[in-house]
PLY file of the C-alpha trace (Angstrom):
ply
format ascii 1.0
element vertex 467
property float x
property float y
property float z
element edge 466
property int vertex1
property int vertex2
end_header
8.45 -11.17 13.71
6.10 -8.17 13.53
7.04 -7.61 9.89
6.18 -11.22 9.08
2.83 -10.99 10.87
1.88 -7.79 9.04
2.89 -9.37 5.75
0.74 -12.43 6.58
-2.21 -10.16 7.44
-1.85 -8.40 4.09
-1.73 -11.77 2.32
-4.91 -12.91 4.08
-6.61 -9.65 3.17
-5.96 -10.34 -0.52
-7.07 -14.00 -0.41
-10.42 -15.32 -1.61
-10.47 -18.17 0.91
-9.95 -16.50 4.29
-13.25 -14.62 4.75
-15.39 -17.44 3.25
-13.63 -19.90 5.57
-14.41 -17.78 8.62
-18.04 -17.50 7.52
-18.19 -21.27 6.96
-16.95 -21.90 10.50
-19.52 -19.41 11.78
-22.22 -21.36 9.92
-21.10 -24.59 11.60
-21.25 -22.97 15.04
-24.65 -21.41 14.28
-26.06 -24.71 13.06
-24.86 -26.54 16.16
-26.22 -23.85 18.43
-29.65 -23.74 16.81
-29.98 -27.54 16.80
-29.08 -27.62 20.51
-31.61 -24.85 21.18
-34.30 -26.77 19.30
-33.53 -29.92 21.27
-33.85 -28.03 24.54
-36.79 -25.72 23.83
-38.79 -27.59 21.19
-41.12 -25.92 18.68
-44.50 -26.15 20.41
-44.55 -22.39 20.84
-44.70 -21.94 17.05
-48.15 -23.51 16.83
-49.58 -20.52 18.67
-48.93 -18.36 15.59
-51.00 -19.04 12.50
-48.30 -17.73 10.18
-45.49 -19.61 11.96
-46.50 -23.22 12.34
-44.01 -25.97 13.04
-42.96 -27.90 9.96
-43.14 -31.63 9.47
-40.06 -33.73 8.54
-40.82 -34.01 4.81
-41.58 -30.29 4.44
-38.48 -29.29 6.40
-36.31 -31.51 4.20
-37.73 -29.98 1.03
-37.17 -26.43 2.25
-33.58 -27.01 3.35
-32.77 -29.06 0.25
-34.09 -26.30 -1.99
-32.15 -23.59 -0.15
-28.93 -25.60 0.00
-29.05 -26.66 -3.66
-29.76 -23.17 -4.90
-27.04 -21.65 -2.70
-24.25 -23.90 -4.00
-25.40 -23.23 -7.57
-25.36 -19.48 -7.04
-21.99 -19.73 -5.26
-20.54 -21.38 -8.37
-21.97 -18.63 -10.55
-20.64 -15.91 -8.26
-17.19 -17.51 -8.30
-17.22 -17.68 -12.10
-18.29 -14.04 -12.43
-15.65 -12.95 -9.92
-12.85 -14.76 -11.74
-14.03 -13.31 -15.06
-14.00 -9.82 -13.53
-10.50 -10.35 -12.13
-9.22 -11.56 -15.52
-10.81 -8.58 -17.27
-9.38 -6.09 -14.79
-5.91 -7.64 -15.00
-5.89 -7.43 -18.79
-7.52 -4.02 -19.04
-5.87 -2.08 -16.21
-2.66 -4.03 -15.57
-1.63 -7.09 -13.55
-0.48 -4.98 -10.58
-4.10 -4.01 -9.95
-5.04 -7.65 -9.45
-4.45 -7.34 -5.69
-7.03 -4.55 -5.48
-9.75 -6.83 -6.82
-8.60 -9.86 -4.85
-8.82 -7.87 -1.60
-12.32 -6.55 -2.33
-14.45 -7.34 0.72
-17.69 -7.27 -1.26
-16.71 -10.25 -3.42
-15.28 -12.18 -0.47
-18.37 -11.69 1.69
-20.70 -12.56 -1.20
-18.94 -15.85 -1.84
-18.78 -16.58 1.89
-22.49 -15.88 2.37
-23.60 -18.48 -0.16
-21.10 -21.09 1.06
-22.09 -20.50 4.69
-25.83 -20.76 3.91
-25.28 -24.01 1.99
-23.20 -25.50 4.79
-25.73 -24.42 7.44
-28.63 -26.05 5.54
-26.61 -29.23 5.02
-25.81 -29.59 8.71
-29.37 -28.89 9.83
-30.80 -31.22 7.16
-28.96 -34.25 8.48
-30.58 -33.90 11.94
-34.17 -34.12 10.66
-35.77 -37.51 11.28
-39.32 -38.82 11.14
-40.82 -41.35 13.58
-40.76 -44.07 10.92
-36.99 -43.71 10.44
-36.02 -44.44 14.03
-37.34 -46.04 17.18
-37.26 -42.66 18.90
-39.64 -39.79 18.32
-39.23 -37.69 15.22
-37.21 -34.47 15.35
-37.58 -31.33 13.27
-35.37 -28.34 14.29
-37.97 -25.72 13.47
-36.06 -22.76 14.88
-32.99 -23.81 12.92
-35.22 -24.14 9.86
-36.51 -20.61 10.42
-32.93 -19.31 10.63
-32.17 -21.13 7.36
-35.03 -19.29 5.66
-33.71 -15.98 7.03
-30.23 -16.83 5.72
-31.79 -17.49 2.30
-33.39 -14.05 2.36
-30.05 -12.50 3.35
-28.36 -14.40 0.52
-30.89 -12.98 -1.92
-30.08 -9.46 -0.72
-26.36 -10.19 -1.07
-26.93 -11.44 -4.62
-28.66 -8.17 -5.53
-25.73 -6.29 -4.00
-23.25 -8.41 -5.97
-25.02 -7.74 -9.27
-24.58 -4.00 -8.65
-21.14 -4.26 -7.08
-19.25 -6.03 -9.88
-19.87 -3.54 -12.72
-19.43 -0.65 -10.29
-16.11 -2.07 -9.11
-14.89 -2.44 -12.69
-15.72 1.14 -13.68
-12.42 2.78 -14.49
-13.14 5.94 -12.48
-13.88 3.83 -9.39
-10.68 1.83 -9.92
-8.63 5.02 -10.13
-10.44 6.55 -7.16
-9.67 3.54 -4.97
-5.96 3.72 -5.75
-5.89 7.52 -5.43
-7.72 7.50 -2.10
-5.29 5.00 -0.66
-2.36 7.02 -1.94
-3.65 10.17 -0.24
-4.37 8.21 2.94
-0.84 6.81 3.03
0.66 10.27 2.49
-1.38 11.66 5.38
-0.44 8.72 7.59
3.30 8.59 6.95
4.50 12.14 6.72
6.31 14.05 8.06
8.20 11.19 9.76
9.12 7.70 8.64
11.54 6.00 11.06
12.29 7.73 14.34
12.36 11.48 14.55
13.34 13.08 11.26
16.11 15.56 11.64
16.71 18.78 9.76
17.15 18.45 6.02
20.36 20.43 6.07
23.95 19.20 6.18
24.13 16.44 8.78
27.03 14.44 7.32
29.18 15.21 10.35
27.01 12.91 12.48
27.32 9.92 10.14
30.13 7.53 11.12
33.00 7.59 8.64
32.54 3.90 7.81
28.94 4.49 6.69
29.53 7.58 4.57
29.12 7.37 0.80
32.64 8.73 0.23
34.35 6.30 2.63
37.54 4.67 1.41
37.92 0.91 1.18
39.82 0.79 4.47
37.24 2.98 6.22
34.24 1.10 4.85
35.72 -2.18 6.11
34.92 -1.06 9.65
31.25 -2.07 9.50
29.11 -5.16 9.84
26.88 -6.38 7.04
23.61 -8.29 7.38
22.45 -10.10 4.25
19.04 -11.16 2.93
17.99 -14.76 3.47
15.61 -14.94 0.49
14.99 -13.36 -2.90
12.00 -11.14 -3.61
10.47 -7.71 -3.12
10.75 -5.94 0.20
7.13 -5.47 1.21
7.71 -3.83 4.58
10.31 -2.89 7.18
9.51 -2.94 10.91
10.31 0.71 11.57
9.66 0.73 15.32
11.65 -2.40 16.05
14.65 -1.28 14.01
14.92 1.86 16.13
14.62 -0.19 19.31
17.28 -2.61 18.07
19.70 0.18 17.19
19.16 1.92 20.55
19.42 -1.29 22.58
22.79 -2.25 21.07
24.01 1.34 20.59
24.35 0.92 16.82
24.02 3.06 13.72
22.20 1.14 10.97
22.18 2.06 7.30
19.39 0.54 5.21
20.52 -0.52 1.75
16.99 -1.04 0.42
13.57 0.48 0.88
10.07 -1.03 0.55
9.38 -1.90 -3.07
13.00 -2.75 -3.95
13.98 -6.19 -5.25
16.65 -7.96 -3.24
18.68 -11.12 -3.94
19.48 -13.68 -1.28
22.94 -12.90 0.03
22.78 -9.18 -0.81
23.46 -6.77 2.04
20.24 -5.50 3.62
21.70 -3.46 6.47
25.12 -2.13 7.36
25.94 -1.50 11.01
28.54 0.42 12.98
30.42 -0.35 15.15
30.81 -3.98 14.05
32.07 -5.14 17.45
28.56 -4.84 18.92
26.96 -7.04 16.27
26.57 -10.67 17.30
24.43 -13.55 16.07
21.39 -12.34 17.99
21.57 -8.97 16.24
21.91 -10.69 12.86
18.80 -12.82 13.48
16.87 -9.80 14.72
17.75 -7.83 11.57
16.50 -10.68 9.37
13.07 -10.49 11.06
12.79 -6.74 10.39
12.16 -7.27 6.67
9.08 -8.79 5.08
10.05 -10.16 1.65
7.54 -11.58 -0.83
6.99 -12.43 -4.47
5.33 -9.14 -5.40
5.29 -5.50 -4.41
2.79 -4.34 -1.84
1.30 -1.01 -0.81
1.96 -1.70 2.88
4.82 0.82 3.00
5.53 1.49 -0.67
4.06 4.79 -1.88
5.83 4.24 -5.18
3.73 1.13 -5.79
0.48 3.12 -5.57
1.95 5.80 -7.82
3.05 3.15 -10.32
-0.49 1.73 -10.42
-1.89 5.10 -11.53
0.99 5.56 -13.98
0.34 2.12 -15.46
-3.36 2.82 -16.00
-2.58 6.15 -17.66
0.19 4.68 -19.83
-2.10 1.89 -21.04
-4.85 4.40 -21.76
-2.48 6.47 -23.92
-1.17 3.48 -25.86
-2.09 3.45 -29.59
-4.19 0.31 -29.13
-6.44 1.92 -26.50
-6.26 5.67 -27.16
-8.29 6.80 -24.14
-6.89 10.21 -23.10
-9.70 10.92 -20.63
-8.74 7.95 -18.47
-5.18 9.29 -18.47
-6.51 12.71 -17.48
-8.29 11.16 -14.49
-5.02 9.54 -13.40
-3.20 12.85 -13.81
-5.75 14.57 -11.59
-5.26 12.03 -8.78
-1.48 12.16 -9.12
-1.70 15.95 -8.98
-3.75 15.74 -5.78
-1.13 13.47 -4.19
1.75 15.73 -5.26
-0.11 18.77 -3.94
-0.30 17.05 -0.55
3.42 16.32 -0.69
4.18 19.90 -1.77
2.63 21.19 1.46
4.65 18.84 3.67
8.17 18.89 5.01
9.68 15.53 4.13
11.91 14.04 6.82
15.64 13.70 6.65
17.08 10.30 5.79
19.01 10.55 9.07
16.67 9.27 11.79
17.27 10.04 15.45
16.14 8.35 18.63
14.44 10.08 21.55
17.81 11.26 22.87
18.70 12.92 19.57
21.35 10.37 18.60
21.65 9.08 15.06
20.36 5.51 14.82
19.11 4.81 11.30
20.22 6.03 7.88
17.31 5.45 5.53
16.81 6.18 1.85
16.10 9.89 1.29
12.54 10.71 0.26
12.26 13.93 -1.76
9.48 15.79 -3.51
11.52 15.74 -6.70
11.77 11.96 -6.46
8.01 11.50 -6.17
7.49 14.02 -8.98
9.76 12.02 -11.26
8.13 8.72 -10.26
4.67 10.02 -11.19
4.52 12.85 -13.73
8.03 12.19 -14.96
7.10 8.63 -15.90
3.99 9.81 -17.78
5.53 12.79 -19.54
6.66 10.87 -22.64
3.13 9.50 -23.13
1.34 12.79 -22.47
3.59 14.68 -24.88
2.12 12.77 -27.84
-1.49 13.80 -27.15
-2.64 17.43 -27.16
-5.52 16.99 -24.70
-3.42 15.12 -22.17
-0.45 17.46 -22.55
-2.63 20.46 -21.75
-3.97 18.66 -18.70
-0.39 17.87 -17.70
0.34 21.59 -17.59
-2.84 22.22 -15.64
-1.78 19.66 -13.03
1.65 21.29 -12.76
-0.08 24.62 -12.19
-2.31 23.19 -9.46
0.67 21.67 -7.66
2.58 24.95 -7.91
-0.19 26.74 -6.01
0.57 24.55 -2.99
4.37 24.97 -3.27
6.32 27.35 -1.05
9.76 25.86 -1.60
11.63 27.57 -4.48
13.42 24.36 -5.40
10.16 22.47 -5.82
8.66 25.29 -7.88
11.73 25.27 -10.12
11.36 21.50 -10.58
7.77 21.95 -11.73
8.85 24.58 -14.23
11.57 22.26 -15.51
8.98 19.54 -16.17
6.96 21.98 -18.24
10.07 22.69 -20.33
10.71 18.94 -20.77
7.12 18.39 -21.85
7.47 21.18 -24.41
10.62 19.59 -25.83
9.02 16.15 -26.14
5.85 17.57 -27.69
7.87 19.47 -30.28
9.38 16.17 -31.39
6.12 14.20 -31.39
3.51 16.65 -32.78
3.12 18.75 -35.88
3.20 22.53 -35.71
-0.56 23.12 -35.42
-0.95 20.68 -32.53
2.23 21.79 -30.82
1.39 25.51 -30.83
-1.11 25.55 -27.89
1.19 23.38 -25.81
4.18 25.63 -26.40
2.10 28.72 -25.61
0.84 27.33 -22.32
4.22 25.95 -21.26
5.84 29.30 -21.89
3.12 31.17 -20.01
3.37 28.74 -17.09
7.12 29.25 -16.74
6.77 33.02 -16.99
4.16 33.03 -14.23
6.39 30.94 -11.96
9.19 33.47 -12.35
7.05 36.26 -10.82
6.70 36.87 -7.06
2.88 36.67 -7.07
2.79 33.49 -9.17
0.23 31.80 -6.90
-2.38 34.49 -7.45
-1.79 34.47 -11.19
-2.00 30.69 -11.34
-5.32 30.75 -9.50
-6.65 33.35 -11.91
-5.46 31.51 -15.02
-5.66 27.85 -13.93
-8.51 27.08 -16.35
-6.67 28.69 -19.25
-3.45 26.83 -18.43
-5.35 23.57 -18.54
-6.78 24.35 -21.95
-10.32 24.42 -20.56
-11.15 28.02 -21.43
0 1
1 2
2 3
3 4
4 5
5 6
6 7
7 8
8 9
9 10
10 11
11 12
12 13
13 14
14 15
15 16
16 17
17 18
18 19
19 20
20 21
21 22
22 23
23 24
24 25
25 26
26 27
27 28
28 29
29 30
30 31
31 32
32 33
33 34
34 35
35 36
36 37
37 38
38 39
39 40
40 41
41 42
42 43
43 44
44 45
45 46
46 47
47 48
48 49
49 50
50 51
51 52
52 53
53 54
54 55
55 56
56 57
57 58
58 59
59 60
60 61
61 62
62 63
63 64
64 65
65 66
66 67
67 68
68 69
69 70
70 71
71 72
72 73
73 74
74 75
75 76
76 77
77 78
78 79
79 80
80 81
81 82
82 83
83 84
84 85
85 86
86 87
87 88
88 89
89 90
90 91
91 92
92 93
93 94
94 95
95 96
96 97
97 98
98 99
99 100
100 101
101 102
102 103
103 104
104 105
105 106
106 107
107 108
108 109
109 110
110 111
111 112
112 113
113 114
114 115
115 116
116 117
117 118
118 119
119 120
120 121
121 122
122 123
123 124
124 125
125 126
126 127
127 128
128 129
129 130
130 131
131 132
132 133
133 134
134 135
135 136
136 137
137 138
138 139
139 140
140 141
141 142
142 143
143 144
144 145
145 146
146 147
147 148
148 149
149 150
150 151
151 152
152 153
153 154
154 155
155 156
156 157
157 158
158 159
159 160
160 161
161 162
162 163
163 164
164 165
165 166
166 167
167 168
168 169
169 170
170 171
171 172
172 173
173 174
174 175
175 176
176 177
177 178
178 179
179 180
180 181
181 182
182 183
183 184
184 185
185 186
186 187
187 188
188 189
189 190
190 191
191 192
192 193
193 194
194 195
195 196
196 197
197 198
198 199
199 200
200 201
201 202
202 203
203 204
204 205
205 206
206 207
207 208
208 209
209 210
210 211
211 212
212 213
213 214
214 215
215 216
216 217
217 218
218 219
219 220
220 221
221 222
222 223
223 224
224 225
225 226
226 227
227 228
228 229
229 230
230 231
231 232
232 233
233 234
234 235
235 236
236 237
237 238
238 239
239 240
240 241
241 242
242 243
243 244
244 245
245 246
246 247
247 248
248 249
249 250
250 251
251 252
252 253
253 254
254 255
255 256
256 257
257 258
258 259
259 260
260 261
261 262
262 263
263 264
264 265
265 266
266 267
267 268
268 269
269 270
270 271
271 272
272 273
273 274
274 275
275 276
276 277
277 278
278 279
279 280
280 281
281 282
282 283
283 284
284 285
285 286
286 287
287 288
288 289
289 290
290 291
291 292
292 293
293 294
294 295
295 296
296 297
297 298
298 299
299 300
300 301
301 302
302 303
303 304
304 305
305 306
306 307
307 308
308 309
309 310
310 311
311 312
312 313
313 314
314 315
315 316
316 317
317 318
318 319
319 320
320 321
321 322
322 323
323 324
324 325
325 326
326 327
327 328
328 329
329 330
330 331
331 332
332 333
333 334
334 335
335 336
336 337
337 338
338 339
339 340
340 341
341 342
342 343
343 344
344 345
345 346
346 347
347 348
348 349
349 350
350 351
351 352
352 353
353 354
354 355
355 356
356 357
357 358
358 359
359 360
360 361
361 362
362 363
363 364
364 365
365 366
366 367
367 368
368 369
369 370
370 371
371 372
372 373
373 374
374 375
375 376
376 377
377 378
378 379
379 380
380 381
381 382
382 383
383 384
384 385
385 386
386 387
387 388
388 389
389 390
390 391
391 392
392 393
393 394
394 395
395 396
396 397
397 398
398 399
399 400
400 401
401 402
402 403
403 404
404 405
405 406
406 407
407 408
408 409
409 410
410 411
411 412
412 413
413 414
414 415
415 416
416 417
417 418
418 419
419 420
420 421
421 422
422 423
423 424
424 425
425 426
426 427
427 428
428 429
429 430
430 431
431 432
432 433
433 434
434 435
435 436
436 437
437 438
438 439
439 440
440 441
441 442
442 443
443 444
444 445
445 446
446 447
447 448
448 449
449 450
450 451
451 452
452 453
453 454
454 455
455 456
456 457
457 458
458 459
459 460
460 461
461 462
462 463
463 464
464 465
465 466
């Protein structure tokens, strides 16, 4: 259930109707409260101030009608501009970035402000009456009218903000920064543990039940229970805390077949459990509620989705129809920052233990090499065709290497430099390929020396082709 609630919260965050609806309800409550206050207090006190005299029915109607009419007109304009901006961003930067613009609080609050002001004026307007229109005395909610004028001033300020916000939001550097900041935030939040307490990254196969091992025979693998997906779509999140509690409560070992971001078919196995004798219908229903499945990928728990967004922007920028290497360079810089953070961290084992040190969950292994391939590996074929971007690619590899202490990770970075050199040799002519080959060779030679970090710091600008 928690997974479904978090998925619903993420859906509401990306909707254009939720915040404006809340603000509209707030306007209804405010209008009712101010009208009640006017009925109780009256507006005689306003006549004591020369600049704040009580309005008459006709004047109050004109003011509220003007404010309300202008607000709904501006709201329509704001909505049109917002949709145009979303369409532009989707076509220019990629459809997967559409959620970033849909979840922008600035646009949601702007639209909600104008709708709320219009609704407030409409509700207050209907309570105004003159003595000729009824047998009772006339009524003008002057304090409510004053609040309506203040809301109009606030709406004007919001409109000025919106005019600045839309072009700023669409600036490519700001788009990349937003994705990169969230990627860095998620790395800092999630590591070094994912589900339970991550064990050592060494050989732990002895603790895995035989039925759940990758090399289990058909007879051995039959000794396990399987829980299938009830719907088709992308796994947006897994309730990590509850899955550990479920495994501990029923004394089970659970192996996850999918991770957030994977596409699953209805009927496919989501989780395998051992021993099968402890798995009843209640456990099956509980497992189903652990997974939030939707129509699209989400950044709730999927670091790969954020990486893919930066990769998509860079790949589009390097396409022949766009040919914008400097946008790709910006994406490379942010991907390099994320990989540098990962290079400094000890990633948890895929074998997750409970508080008593017993194996409870077998998750998908997360490795530095995997993230490196998802990011720079996906961009390498595009960067190899452009000299400027290829040199920046080497510079990013050098910056990541400075933060690496693990020999295996350093070797992986050197291997990517060799792959880039091979691809560039195939894509470029000799004159363009020469600086790339020189820098790739120098980078690999530096990595082979014991004091490679000092040498990389001294020659980082040269490796990037900036000096």
